[in-house]
Structures are given as structure tokens and as C-alpha cells.
C-alpha positions in Angstrom: 17.2 125.0 134.7 18.4 128.3 136.2 21.7 128.4 138.1 20.7 131.0 140.7 23.4 132.7 142.8 22.1 133.4 146.3 23.2 136.2 148.6 21.4 136.3 151.9 20.8 139.5 153.8 23.0 140.3 156.8 20.3 142.6 158.2 16.9 140.8 158.1 13.9 143.1 158.6 11.4 142.7 161.4 8.4 140.7 160.5 5.0 142.5 160.8 3.2 142.2 164.1 0.7 139.4 163.8 -2.2 141.4 165.2 -1.6 144.5 163.0 -3.6 144.6 159.7 -1.5 144.2 156.6 -2.2 147.0 154.1 -1.9 145.7 150.6 1.4 146.4 148.9 3.2 148.3 151.6 5.6 145.9 153.2 8.3 144.0 151.3 10.4 140.9 152.3 14.1 140.5 152.8 15.1 139.3 149.3 14.4 139.8 145.6 15.2 137.9 142.4 17.0 139.7 139.5 18.1 138.5 136.0 19.5 140.5 133.2 18.9 140.4 129.5 21.4 141.7 126.8 20.7 141.6 123.1 22.8 138.8 121.5 23.4 137.2 124.9 19.9 136.5 126.2 18.9 136.2 129.8 21.8 135.8 132.2 23.1 136.3 135.8 20.1 134.9 137.7 20.5 135.9 141.4 18.6 136.3 144.6 19.9 139.2 146.6 18.8 141.4 149.6 15.9 143.6 148.8 17.4 147.0 147.8 16.9 150.0 145.5 17.7 149.7 141.8 20.3 151.8 140.1 19.3 152.9 136.6 20.5 155.6 134.2 18.1 158.6 134.0 17.9 157.8 130.2 16.8 154.2 130.9 14.1 153.6 128.3 11.5 152.4 130.8 11.2 156.0 132.0 10.6 157.5 128.6 8.7 155.0 126.5 6.9 152.8 129.0 8.4 149.4 127.9 7.5 147.4 131.0 5.2 144.6 132.1 4.3 142.9 135.4 2.4 140.0 136.9 0.8 139.2 140.2 0.2 135.9 142.0 0.3 134.7 145.6 1.8 132.1 147.9 -0.2 130.5 150.7 0.7 128.5 153.8 -1.5 125.4 154.2 -2.5 124.1 157.6 -0.1 121.2 157.2 2.8 123.5 156.6 3.0 123.2 152.8 3.6 126.4 150.8 1.4 126.6 147.7 1.3 128.7 144.6 -1.9 129.0 142.5 -1.5 128.3 138.8 1.9 130.0 138.4 2.2 128.4 134.9 -0.6 130.6 133.8 1.2 133.7 134.9 4.3 132.5 133.0 2.2 132.0 129.9 0.6 135.4 130.2 4.0 136.9 130.7 5.1 135.4 127.4 2.0 136.9 125.6 2.6 140.3 127.2 6.2 140.4 126.2 5.3 139.6 122.6 2.8 142.4 122.6 5.3 144.9 124.0 8.3 143.8 121.8 10.2 142.6 124.9 12.3 139.4 125.1 10.3 136.4 126.3 11.2 135.0 129.6 11.4 131.2 129.7 8.2 129.9 131.4 9.9 127.1 133.4 12.5 129.6 134.6 9.7 132.0 135.6 8.2 129.4 137.9 11.6 128.2 139.3 12.7 131.8 140.2 9.4 132.4 142.1 9.6 129.1 143.9 13.2 129.6 145.0 12.6 133.2 146.2 9.4 132.2 148.1 11.3 129.3 149.7 14.0 131.7 151.0 11.5 134.2 152.4 8.9 131.7 153.5 8.8 133.0 157.0 7.1 136.1 155.6 4.0 134.2 154.5 1.2 135.3 156.9 -1.3 132.8 158.1 -4.2 135.0 159.4 -7.4 134.5 157.5 -7.6 136.6 154.3 -3.8 137.1 154.1 -1.1 135.7 151.7 2.3 136.5 150.3 1.8 138.6 147.1 4.4 137.9 144.4 5.2 140.7 141.9 7.4 139.7 138.9 8.1 142.5 136.4 10.3 143.3 133.4 11.7 146.8 132.7 13.6 148.2 129.7 17.0 149.5 130.9 19.0 150.7 127.8 20.2 154.2 128.3 18.8 155.6 125.0 16.4 158.3 123.9 14.7 157.0 120.8 11.6 155.0 120.1 12.7 151.4 119.5 12.7 148.2 121.7 15.4 148.3 124.4 18.5 146.2 124.0 18.7 145.4 127.7 16.2 144.5 130.4 15.8 143.3 133.9 13.4 140.6 135.2 12.8 141.2 138.9 10.6 139.5 141.5 9.6 141.1 144.8 7.4 139.7 147.6 4.9 141.5 149.9 2.8 140.0 152.8 -0.7 141.3 152.2 -4.2 141.4 153.7 -7.4 141.9 151.7 -7.0 144.1 148.6 -10.2 145.9 149.5 -10.3 147.0 153.2 -13.9 145.9 153.4 -12.9 142.3 152.5 -15.7 140.2 151.0 -18.3 142.9 151.8 -20.0 144.0 148.5 -18.3 147.0 146.8 -19.8 149.9 145.0 -18.8 150.3 141.3 -18.9 153.4 139.1 -19.6 152.7 135.4 -17.4 155.0 133.3 -18.8 156.3 130.0 -16.6 159.3 129.4 -13.0 158.1 129.6 -11.5 155.2 127.7 -9.0 152.7 129.1 -8.2 150.5 126.0 -9.4 149.5 122.6 -9.1 146.4 120.5 -5.8 146.4 118.6 -4.0 148.2 121.4 -2.4 146.8 124.5 -5.5 146.4 126.7 -5.0 142.6 127.0 -1.4 143.0 128.2 -0.4 143.1 131.8 1.3 146.5 131.4 1.5 149.6 133.6 0.2 151.7 130.7 -3.2 150.1 131.1 -3.4 151.0 134.7 -2.2 154.6 134.4 -4.9 155.1 131.7 -7.5 154.1 134.4 -6.4 156.6 137.1 -8.3 159.6 136.0 -11.6 157.8 136.1 -10.6 156.0 139.3 -10.0 159.3 141.1 -13.4 160.5 140.0 -15.1 157.3 141.2 -13.4 157.6 144.6 -14.5 161.1 145.0 -18.1 159.9 144.5 -17.7 157.2 147.1 -17.1 154.2 144.8 -14.4 151.5 145.1 -13.7 150.8 141.5 -14.5 151.8 137.9 -16.3 149.5 135.4 -15.1 150.3 131.9 -17.2 150.3 128.8 -15.7 149.6 125.3 -13.8 152.5 123.7 -15.6 152.5 120.4 -19.4 152.2 121.1 -19.2 153.2 124.8 -21.9 150.6 125.6 -20.3 147.2 125.9 -19.0 146.2 129.3 -15.3 145.3 129.5 -13.6 145.0 132.9 -13.2 146.6 136.3 -10.0 148.6 137.0 -8.3 145.7 138.8 -10.6 142.8 138.0 -12.6 140.9 135.4 -16.4 141.1 135.9 -19.2 138.5 136.0 -23.0 138.8 136.1 -25.6 136.2 137.1 -28.7 137.0 135.1 -31.7 134.7 135.6 -29.5 131.8 136.5 -27.0 132.2 133.7 -23.3 133.3 134.3 -22.3 136.0 131.8 -18.9 137.6 131.4 -17.4 139.8 128.6 -15.6 137.7 126.0 -11.9 138.3 125.5 -11.8 140.7 122.6 -8.3 142.0 122.6 -8.9 144.9 125.1 -9.6 142.8 128.2 -7.0 141.2 130.4 -7.3 137.3 130.3 -7.5 136.9 134.0 -6.3 133.7 135.7 -9.0 133.9 138.4 -11.5 134.6 135.6 -10.5 131.3 133.9 -10.7 129.5 137.2 -14.2 130.8 137.9 -15.5 129.8 134.5 -14.2 126.3 134.9 -15.7 126.0 138.4 -19.1 127.3 137.3 -19.2 124.8 134.5 -18.2 122.0 136.9 -21.2 123.0 139.0 -23.6 122.8 136.1 -24.1 126.5 135.4 -24.5 127.8 131.9 -21.6 130.2 131.2 -21.7 132.7 128.4 -18.7 134.7 127.2 -20.1 137.4 125.0 -20.8 141.0 124.4 -22.8 142.5 127.2 -24.3 146.0 126.9 -24.8 148.3 129.9 -28.4 148.6 128.7 -28.9 144.8 129.1 -27.6 145.0 132.7 -29.9 148.0 133.4 -32.9 146.2 132.0 -32.0 143.0 133.9 -31.8 145.0 137.2 -35.1 146.7 136.5 -36.8 143.4 135.8 -35.4 141.7 138.9 -33.2 139.3 136.9 -29.8 140.6 137.9 -29.1 138.2 140.7 -25.4 138.7 141.3 -22.4 140.8 140.2 -18.9 140.0 141.2 -15.3 140.8 140.2 -12.5 138.3 139.9 -8.7 138.8 140.3 -5.6 137.6 142.0 -5.6 140.4 144.6 -9.2 140.2 145.7 -10.0 136.7 144.5 -13.8 137.3 144.4 -15.2 140.8 145.1 -19.1 140.9 145.3 -20.7 144.0 143.9 -23.7 145.4 145.7 -24.2 148.6 143.9 -23.7 150.0 140.4 -23.9 153.7 139.3 -24.5 154.4 135.6 -25.1 158.0 134.6 -28.0 159.0 136.9 -29.1 155.4 137.5 -28.3 153.8 140.9 -28.6 150.0 140.6 -28.7 147.9 143.7 -27.9 144.2 143.0 -30.7 142.2 144.7 -30.5 143.0 148.4 -27.0 144.5 148.2 -25.5 141.6 150.1 -23.1 138.8 149.1 -24.7 136.4 146.6 -24.7 132.6 147.2 -22.5 132.0 144.1 -20.0 134.7 145.0 -19.6 133.2 148.5 -19.3 129.6 147.1 -16.7 130.7 144.5 -14.7 132.5 147.2 -14.8 129.6 149.6 -13.8 127.1 147.0 -11.0 129.2 145.4 -9.5 130.1 148.7 -9.9 126.6 149.9 -8.0 125.2 146.9 -5.3 127.9 147.4 -4.9 127.0 151.0 -4.9 123.3 150.5 -8.2 122.9 152.3 -10.4 121.9 149.3 -10.0 119.2 146.7 -7.8 120.4 143.8 -9.3 118.4 141.1 -7.8 120.5 138.3 -4.3 120.3 139.9 -4.0 124.1 140.0 -1.7 124.4 143.1 2.0 124.0 142.9 4.0 123.2 146.0 7.1 125.1 146.8 9.9 122.7 147.8 
């Protein structure tokens, strides 16, 4: 168990006005968690301090060789006053996997959860309660050795910051428009596509800009080899309801193993749906839409939870999903997942963790 030193701020920030919309990822709380790693010593000096800038050498390896990772989860305030986290153990396990992929020191999973719980408890007044809001939690690890050379760093920092947020997409649960990218490539099997690393996201920006210029919210990626098999959306995993069957791309080494993705699969199976994790070609989706069998499309992720898709663009093909509205399953998944996260719905899988 971590022995965390705590230094509380002497100048607390003003909380956001309750009636003002929270723009995702723009406001940060009073405190942050930091812990250092030194080769031969391991992780040490766990502390919670006032939120502040970092001081790093210009030669810090994170700036030059991209050795960094991050996670994302949320804290919610239930109606009875409890503060709940949603499956933080899964974020801890994914952190371990990402660190192995990127040759970074693994952070103990129990310590990961403890650090988050203690930080959230200190800044609990920042948890918003308006519908659709939450406290976003961003843990990350960066390489800090002052060295110009391609090798794993000898020192690192594990940091957690908090941000009160509204919906990830300004349109909320309204169906979004998705651009299907067939020119640029985000990741390939054997690379770091399944890691939660910044390099995967910067690789998506060029196509994302193109999609935004065309009026689309996100990019849906095809595989980097055949350019025909669907992988994931820029910030989400993707699901299709085709003639009553729930289909999602299988985890192949280039797709992020989403925690919301896993939760959706388990809920759908609980409700009696047939769920298939497999290769899905864009041609199959196009044919299903042409034949009227493409009943729903939705993205899943920590930030958006469930994001219905009402419209797809592939090359010159514009594909509307049914009537373009929110599907029955998408709405049911959103209601159940947010209900569990807020403590309003039965948590039969024991996914929530209470912050003491």
C-alpha cells in the first residue's frame, strides 16, 4: 500500500459555474498525483500536490522518442452521495499491458487504483452532478531521462490529473456522422495500435482534420494492410447491429481493447443478443445498409460512453443508418451503463468501486 504524502493547495481555484457548460478537457482541479521511477530503485515518492506545471529537461526522452502512455476513466457522484469509479481495475490492467508494449516500467495495479481513489477523495468537490457530466481522470506515464539516444528511459513520472467534464461530443447522445478513411493508416498488427499511447492518436490527426473539414465528427479506420476491414473510430471502438446480431471487430493487435467495449459485449450477452467478434469488411457494411439490414451503428468509449452513428461516408457512398436516429439498443446501453456508473441501476457484475 502506498504511503502518499499530501500537500494541499493554499490557493484553491474557483469551481465552474453550475449553469455553464463544461467543455471536455479544459478545466483542471486543485491537485495532482505524482510518483517517480528510477532504474534500480523502482517507483518511489508518492505524493499529492497542488496542480502545477512540470519542470523537465529539454532533453527529456519523452519529447524526442515518444515514450509515454495514458489512461482515461471517470468518477461519478451518486444521488445518495457516494463517489463511484467504473472498473478502475481494468484501466490498471491495461496500463500494465501498455507499459510492457512500450518498454516502460509497470506500475503496480493496486497502487494505480489507490492513487486515483485518494486524489479523487481530496478533490471530490469538483465532481459535477448535472446530467451528462462527470470527473474525468487522466493517469499518464512519461519518460524523463535527459538523454538523446534510442533506448528505454531510466527515469519516469506517473501522474494523475482530474478534469470536470460535460459530454465528449457537444451534440451529446445525438447520432454523429462518421468518415470512413481508406487512404491514411493509423496502426497495423505488430505495432503499438493496441496500446493506449499518444503515438496512436497523433497518427489519426491528419485524417481527423480531413473529416472535420467535410463535416464529420470522427474517422472510422480500416485495416492498414488490406484497407477493407473495419478497425475502430478515432476515440472509440465500433459496433454494428446487423439483422439482429451485434458485430464488432475482433481484437487483432491493432485495436484498443476498450473497457466500455468489454462492458457492452457482456451486457448484450446478458440480454440474449448474439455477439460476434470477427473481421468485418466495409463491403459487408455497405451491402447490409443497401439491403436494409444495418439496424444500428454505435461507438463505445470512456469519454462518450455510447455514441450512436446516424451517417457513414465511404468514398462516394453516403450511408444513413435506418432513420438516422438513436437506435433502441444504443439508448438501452447508454441508459444502463450510465445508470450503473451513477449507482442508479443494479451493478450485477460489481463494476463500480466506491471512493472512501
